[in-house]
N, C-alpha and C positions, 0 to 999 in steps of 0.2 A: 167658917173654917178658922181654926185656931193655929197660929204660927208658933211653933216651938223653937226656942233658941238652940242653935247647933252647938253641940259640945265637941271640942277637939280632944283627940286622944293625946295625952301627955307623954306616953311611953313610945319609944322608937323600937320597932320590931327589926332586929338585925339578924335574925335567923337565916334568912335567904342570903344576905350578904356574906355571912360566915360560911355558908355552904359553897357559894361561888368562889370565895377566896381559897378555901381548902382544896377544891377541885383544881383551880389554877396552880396552886402550890405543888400539888402532886404531878400535874402535867409538866411544870418546869423542872421538877426534880428528876423526872424520867428523861426529858429531852436535853437537858444541859450537858450531860456527858457526850451525847451524840454530836453536839456542835463542835466539840474539840476533836472529833475523830478525823482521820485522814490516813494517808499512807505513812506507816511507821518507818522512819529512816534515822540512821545514826549520823547526824550532821557533823562535818569536820569542825574542829575547834580552831579559833583564831583570836588573836589579841586585838584585831581591828574592832572599832566601836560598831556595834550592831544597831540597826534601826529598830526603834521600838515597835513599829507597826509597818506592815507591808502596805504600800499604796495600792491604788486600783490597778490591777494588772493580772496577768494570767500566771498562775503558779504551776510550774512544770516540775514534776518529781521523778527522780530516777532512783528506783529502789536497789537493794543489794544484788538482786538477780539481774539487774539491767532493764527491768520493765519501766516503760515510760508512761506517766500519767499526766494528763492535762486537767487541772482542777479536780484531782482525785478520780478521774475517769481513765481507765486503761486504754492505751492507743497502740495499735500495731505500727511499727516503723514505716512501712510503705504508705500508710494513711496519715502519717504524722503531720505533714504540711497542710493537708486539706482540713483535718480536724482542728489544727491550731488556728487556721484562718477563720473557720466558723466561730470558734470560741472568742477570738479577738474581735470579730465584727459584732458579736452579741454583747460583749462588754464595752465596746467602743474604746479600746485602748491600744497602745503600741508598746506597752511594757511587759516584760516577761521576767519572772523570778525563778531561778533554778534551785531546787532543793535536791541535792545528790547525796546519797549515802556515802560515808567515808570509805566504804569497802568497794565502791564501784571502780571498775577499771578506768583509768584516765582517758583512754581512747574513746570510751563510750560517751563521756562528758564532752570531749572535744568534737565528736561527731555531731552531737546534738547542737552544740554551739555553732558549728559550721552550717548546719541546716537552718538554724534560726537566722543567721546572717544572710543566707541565700534567700530566705523569705522576705528579708528587709526589716527585721526587727530594729527599732531605733534605740530602745532602752533595755539593757540586759543586766540583771542583778543576780549575784550569787548569795544564797542564804546560808549562813553558818551559825554555830552556837558559840557563845563567849567562853573563853578559857577561864576556868575557876582557879583562883589563888595565883594567877600569873604563871602557872605551869602548863607547858604544852608538850604533847607527844610529837616526836619527830621521827 
């Protein structure tokens, strides 16, 4: 039996790699806008310095119609405390950030804050958007 020397292929076949990369690129292009989705609210503007990033906590949104959303999931007011407790246990947090539309009636926000205090929330933050050019509407 004669042994033949093995010859190695000097060219790298990257066709499969290019196919996978293009498929991943298309998937990320389609899903990236969905990651930014959420409840559309017109946040009140303030001069106070805004945090760059929300910490680990539950985001509570109140839209212009007064609908309450816990982490982008609509919740009925009678079930609010129960659902909030479930979400907070799943996230293992005691922080809540309120994103309320600037057109929401003040009493609705105060009612939600009172319910949060009754539940025993330790940390409560109000999310706002920064004032542009130092001008604020009053």
